[in-house]
MMTF fields as JSON, N, C-alpha, C and O atoms, coordinates in Angstrom:
{
  "mmtfVersion": "1.0.0",
  "mmtfProducer": "UNKNOWN",
  "numBonds": 315,
  "numAtoms": 316,
  "numGroups": 79,
  "numChains": 1,
  "numModels": 1,
  "chainsPerModel": [1],
  "groupsPerChain": [79],
  "chainIdList": ["A"],
  "bondAtomList": [4, 2, 8, 6, 12, 10, 16, 14, 20, 18, 24, 22, 28, 26, 32, 30, 36, 34, 40, 38, 44, 42, 48, 46, 52, 50, 56, 54, 60, 58, 64, 62, 68, 66, 72, 70, 76, 74, 80, 78, 84, 82, 88, 86, 92, 90, 96, 94, 100, 98, 104, 102, 108, 106, 112, 110, 116, 114, 120, 118, 124, 122, 128, 126, 132, 130, 136, 134, 140, 138, 144, 142, 148, 146, 152, 150, 156, 154, 160, 158, 164, 162, 168, 166, 172, 170, 176, 174, 180, 178, 184, 182, 188, 186, 192, 190, 196, 194, 200, 198, 204, 202, 208, 206, 212, 210, 216, 214, 220, 218, 224, 222, 228, 226, 232, 230, 236, 234, 240, 238, 244, 242, 248, 246, 252, 250, 256, 254, 260, 258, 264, 262, 268, 266, 272, 270, 276, 274, 280, 278, 284, 282, 288, 286, 292, 290, 296, 294, 300, 298, 304, 302, 308, 306, 312, 310],
  "bondOrderList": [1, 1, 1, 1, 1, 1, 1, 1, 1, 1, 1, 1, 1, 1, 1, 1, 1, 1, 1, 1, 1, 1, 1, 1, 1, 1, 1, 1, 1, 1, 1, 1, 1, 1, 1, 1, 1, 1, 1, 1, 1, 1, 1, 1, 1, 1, 1, 1, 1, 1, 1, 1, 1, 1, 1, 1, 1, 1, 1, 1, 1, 1, 1, 1, 1, 1, 1, 1, 1, 1, 1, 1, 1, 1, 1, 1, 1, 1],
  "groupList": [{"groupName": "UNK", "atomNameList": ["N", "CA", "C", "O"], "elementList": ["N", "C", "C", "O"], "formalChargeList": [0, 0, 0, 0], "bondAtomList": [1, 0, 2, 1, 3, 2], "bondOrderList": [1, 1, 2], "singleLetterCode": "X", "chemCompType": "L-PEPTIDE LINKING"}],
  "groupTypeList": [0, 0, 0, 0, 0, 0, 0, 0, 0, 0, 0, 0, 0, 0, 0, 0, 0, 0, 0, 0, 0, 0, 0, 0, 0, 0, 0, 0, 0, 0, 0, 0, 0, 0, 0, 0, 0, 0, 0, 0, 0, 0, 0, 0, 0, 0, 0, 0, 0, 0, 0, 0, 0, 0, 0, 0, 0, 0, 0, 0, 0, 0, 0, 0, 0, 0, 0, 0, 0, 0, 0, 0, 0, 0, 0, 0, 0, 0, 0],
  "groupIdList": [1, 2, 3, 4, 5, 6, 7, 8, 9, 10, 11, 12, 13, 14, 15, 16, 17, 18, 19, 20, 21, 22, 23, 24, 25, 26, 27, 28, 29, 30, 31, 32, 33, 34, 35, 36, 37, 38, 39, 40, 41, 42, 43, 44, 45, 46, 47, 48, 49, 50, 51, 52, 53, 54, 55, 56, 57, 58, 59, 60, 61, 62, 63, 64, 65, 66, 67, 68, 69, 70, 71, 72, 73, 74, 75, 76, 77, 78, 79],
  "secStructList": [7, 7, 7, 7, 6, 6, 7, 7, 7, 7, 7, 7, 6, 6, 7, 6, 6, 7, 7, 7, 7, 6, 6, 1, 7, 7, 7, 7, 3, 3, 3, 1, 1, 7, 7, 1, 4, 4, 4, 4, 4, 4, 3, 3, 3, 7, 7, 1, 1, 1, 7, 7, 7, 7, 7, 7, 7, 7, 1, 1, 7, 7, 2, 2, 2, 2, 2, 6, 7, 7, 7, 7, 7, 7, 7, 7, 7, 7, 7],
  "xCoordList": [-10.082, -9.456, -9.387, -10.369, -8.221, -8.046, -8.686, -8.703, -9.207, -9.732, -8.558, -7.493, -8.772, -7.749, -8.431, -9.63, -7.68, -8.306, -9.029, -9.885, -8.71, -9.391, -10.208, -10.704, -10.347, -11.151, -10.725, -11.568, -9.412, -8.876, -8.025, -7.126, -8.326, -7.623, -6.975, -6.29, -7.182, -6.632, -6.553, -7.163, -5.797, -5.712, -6.037, -5.687, -6.696, -6.987, -7.066, -6.966, -7.245, -7.288, -8.512, -8.585, -9.471, -10.67, -10.661, -11.662, -9.541, -9.429, -9.473, -8.632, -10.423, -10.625, -9.402, -9.196, -8.595, -7.46, -6.19, -5.194, -6.208, -5.008, -4.302, -4.915, -3.008, -2.194, -1.071, -0.391, -0.878, 0.195, 1.362, 1.19, 2.565, 3.742, 3.719, 2.868, 4.639, 4.709, 4.882, 4.446, 5.515, 5.739, 4.614, 4.714, 3.548, 2.415, 2.534, 1.615, 3.646, 3.852, 2.977, 2.445, 2.844, 2.074, 2.938, 3.388, 3.167, 3.865, 2.809, 2.056, 2.761, 1.815, 2.611, 3.637, 2.141, 2.841, 2.165, 1.095, 2.804, 2.303, 2.99, 4.192, 2.221, 2.804, 1.718, 0.547, 2.116, 1.158, 0.592, -0.623, 1.479, 1.052, 0.861, 1.571, -0.095, -0.399, 0.802, 1.322, 1.244, 2.351, 1.912, 0.721, 2.88, 2.617, 2.287, 2.739, 1.509, 1.253, 0.649, -0.23, 1.139, 0.586, 0.763, 0.017, 1.73, 1.955, 0.749, 0.551, -0.051, -1.216, -2.256, -3.055, -2.265, -3.246, -3.095, -4.084, -1.868, -1.6, -1.188, -0.378, -1.752, -1.434, -2.337, -3.559, -1.719, -2.442, -2.012, -0.896, -2.871, -2.476, -2.079, -2.773, -0.951, -0.473, -0.227, 0.337, -0.638, -0.484, 0.965, 1.853, 1.19, 2.535, 2.686, 3.59, 1.82, 1.798, 2.515, 2.09, 3.585, 4.333, 4.123, 4.036, 4.044, 3.992, 2.661, 1.621, 2.739, 1.531, 1.829, 2.992, 0.8, 0.942, 0.617, -0.296, 1.367, 1.047, 0.705, 1.435, -0.411, -0.866, -1.16, -1.82, -0.666, -0.935, -1.85, -1.544, -2.95, -3.848, -3.601, -3.436, -3.576, -3.411, -4.625, -4.79, -5.465, -6.656, -6.31, -5.642, -6.758, -6.468, -4.943, -4.468, -4.197, -2.742, -2.217, -2.79, -1.127, -0.462, 0.391, 0.492, 0.998, 1.806, 2.93, 3.167, 3.624, 4.729, 4.265, 4.95, 3.112, 2.599, 2.238, 2.384, 1.777, 1.373, 2.554, 2.451, 3.672, 4.82, 5.972, 7.028, 5.786, 6.824, 7.813, 8.806, 7.579, 8.498, 8.223, 9.03, 7.102, 6.763, 7.444, 7.364, 8.105, 8.738, 7.962, 7.929, 7.332, 6.576, 7.495, 8.703, 6.931, 7.746, 8.363, 7.785, 9.525, 10.188, 9.481, 8.802, 9.661, 9.184, 10.417, 11.417, 10.334, 11.466, 11.101, 10.12, 11.901, 11.669, 12.358, 13.54, 11.6, 12.122, 11.906, 10.772, 12.992, 12.887, 12.717, 12.612],
  "yCoordList": [3.442, 2.574, 1.159, 0.642, 0.555, -0.806, -1.818, -1.643, -2.873, -3.961, -4.775, -4.826, -5.405, -6.31, -7.529, -7.489, -8.622, -9.895, -9.906, -10.762, -8.986, -8.993, -7.727, -7.496, -6.898, -5.691, -4.787, -4.208, -4.674, -3.815, -2.735, -3.017, -1.484, -0.347, 0.536, 1.503, 0.215, 1.016, 0.16, -0.906, 0.644, 0.013, 1.051, 2.222, 0.634, 1.513, 0.697, -0.53, 1.366, 0.653, -0.248, -1.062, -0.108, -0.963, -2.047, -2.738, -2.202, -3.264, -4.595, -4.831, -5.473, -6.694, -7.605, -8.224, -7.697, -8.625, -8.016, -8.72, -6.746, -6.043, -6.773, -7.124, -6.993, -7.636, -6.694, -6.15, -6.5, -5.645, -6.505, -7.658, -5.916, -6.58, -6.569, -5.915, -7.281, -7.358, -5.978, -5.749, -5.055, -3.698, -2.731, -1.533, -3.246, -2.416, -1.843, -1.177, -2.095, -1.573, -2.321, -3.393, -1.736, -2.35, -2.38, -1.335, -3.549, -3.707, -3.976, -4.945, -3.11, -3.284, -3.757, -3.171, -4.798, -5.406, -4.994, -5.497, -4.065, -3.592, -4.397, -4.259, -5.232, -6.064, -6.655, -6.693, -7.116, -7.691, -9.009, -9.202, -9.914, -11.256, -11.375, -10.747, -12.179, -12.404, -13.049, -14.06, -12.465, -13.077, -14.356, -14.605, -15.143, -16.417, -16.204, -15.235, -17.101, -17.172, -15.922, -15.29, -15.57, -14.449, -13.098, -12.162, -12.978, -11.706, -11.294, -10.107, -12.257, -11.966, -11.126, -10.446, -11.156, -10.386, -8.89, -8.157, -8.428, -7.004, -6.724, -5.836, -7.488, -7.326, -6.277, -6.313, -5.353, -4.373, -4.576, -4.206, -5.154, -5.448, -4.187, -3.171, -4.281, -3.208, -3.821, -4.91, -3.143, -3.669, -3.719, -3.19, -4.35, -4.447, -3.573, -3.785, -2.612, -1.777, -0.45, 0.564, -0.43, 0.804, 1.428, 0.732, 2.721, 3.486, 3.339, 3.042, 3.557, 3.683, 4.702, 5.006, 5.226, 6.26, 5.698, 4.885, 6.135, 5.828, 7.154, 8.138, 7.155, 8.373, 8.035, 7.039, 8.869, 8.678, 9.807, 10.986, 9.435, 10.423, 10.462, 9.422, 11.648, 11.798, 12.558, 13.746, 11.869, 12.487, 13.033, 12.363, 14.242, 14.93, 14.916, 14.335, 15.551, 15.517, 16.233, 17.219, 15.717, 16.352, 17.512, 17.773, 18.198, 19.378, 19.086, 19.879, 17.954, 17.624, 17.489, 17.939, 16.876, 16.722, 18.076, 18.279, 18.98, 20.295, 21.217, 22.126, 20.997, 21.895, 21.293, 21.915, 20.089, 19.476, 18.633, 18.18, 18.408, 17.623, 16.129, 15.346, 15.723, 14.308, 13.677, 14.207, 12.56, 11.828, 10.528, 9.698, 10.339, 9.101, 7.884, 8.005, 6.727, 5.512, 5.252, 5.632, 4.611, 4.39, 3.329, 2.442, 3.452, 2.442, 1.651, 2.222, 0.349, -0.505, -1.399, -2.141, -1.319, -2.184, -3.518, -3.567, -4.596, -5.934, -6.671, -6.817, -7.138, -7.867, -9.334, -10.103],
  "zCoordList": [-14.525, -13.554, -14.131, -14.665, -14.014, -14.515, -13.585, -12.366, -14.174, -13.358, -12.834, -13.449, -11.697, -11.189, -10.588, -10.309, -10.382, -10.007, -8.663, -8.438, -7.775, -6.468, -6.234, -5.131, -7.291, -7.204, -6.04, -5.355, -5.825, -4.758, -5.4, -6.192, -5.042, -5.619, -4.558, -4.892, -3.296, -2.203, -0.942, -0.854, 0.017, 1.334, 2.385, 2.238, 3.431, 4.555, 5.826, 5.791, 6.937, 8.212, 8.345, 9.266, 7.434, 7.468, 6.396, 6.209, 5.689, 4.694, 5.433, 6.3, 5.121, 5.908, 6.024, 7.068, 4.976, 5.018, 5.611, 5.777, 5.926, 6.366, 7.506, 8.513, 7.325, 8.36, 8.734, 7.865, 10.029, 10.544, 10.999, 11.393, 10.936, 11.46, 12.976, 13.579, 13.596, 15.061, 15.684, 16.812, 14.958, 15.475, 15.102, 15.365, 14.491, 14.099, 12.692, 12.216, 12.03, 10.68, 9.67, 9.959, 8.494, 7.429, 6.17, 5.701, 5.634, 4.359, 3.299, 3.389, 2.295, 1.196, -0.013, -0.359, -0.64, -1.764, -3.064, -3.407, -3.79, -5.078, -6.167, -6.395, -6.829, -7.878, -8.753, -8.373, -9.925, -10.872, -10.358, -10.331, -9.95, -9.568, -8.06, -7.275, -7.681, -6.27, -5.576, -6.048, -4.453, -3.707, -3.001, -2.816, -2.619, -1.939, -0.464, 0.146, 0.097, 1.534, 2.138, 1.552, 3.337, 4.097, 3.408, 3.697, 2.509, 1.827, 0.991, 0.735, 0.566, -0.27, 0.465, -0.179, 1.79, 2.556, 2.312, 2.336, 2.077, 1.866, 0.419, 0.154, -0.502, -1.92, -2.553, -2.404, -3.256, -4.048, -5.495, -5.858, -6.329, -7.704, -8.477, -8.441, -9.172, -10.048, -11.416, -11.52, -12.443, -13.793, -14.237, -13.568, -15.354, -15.903, -17.141, -17.949, -17.287, -18.482, -18.282, -18.836, -17.509, -17.332, -15.972, -14.96, -15.957, -14.71, -13.973, -14.561, -12.673, -11.866, -10.782, -10.516, -10.16, -9.145, -7.774, -7.624, -6.781, -5.39, -4.718, -4.836, -4.016, -3.353, -1.901, -1.607, -0.997, 0.426, 0.893, 0.714, 1.481, 2.077, 3.57, 4.208, 4.119, 5.564, 6.072, 5.794, 6.811, 7.369, 8.744, 9.532, 9.033, 10.29, 10.525, 11.501, 9.635, 9.744, 10.98, 11.443, 11.493, 12.62, 12.149, 10.951, 13.081, 12.781, 11.786, 10.875, 11.95, 11.05, 9.603, 8.684, 9.401, 8.038, 7.43, 6.225, 8.248, 7.758, 7.49, 6.666, 8.172, 8.032, 7.243, 7.123, 6.703, 5.888, 6.669, 6.099, 7.946, 8.757, 8.735, 9.236, 8.163, 8.098, 6.889, 5.781, 7.099, 6.011, 5.828, 6.736, 4.659, 4.426, 4.492, 4.29, 4.772, 4.802, 3.426, 2.407, 3.393, 2.109, 1.268, 1.785, -0.022, -0.965, -1.387, -1.823, -1.252, -1.576, -2.746, -2.698, -3.795, -4.954, -4.696, -4.357, -4.861, -4.677, -5.983, -6.442, -6.583, -7.849, -7.615, -8.57]
}
């Protein structure tokens, strides 16, 4: 596992800095450099050395997750 400046390798509902949107959504910012302002609260450092993996764990999954009907939230690349 690579080291990162804030020693954070995952996000969960108990992450102390976690900030939710007004609608309850969570935007996680995967990037090398720390974002400005409030975006830094949901920053997950990612290296600049090529590929990285994103993994979503679902604890106590509902029926849709078990039968393939659940669609994970989209990942949006922002340059």
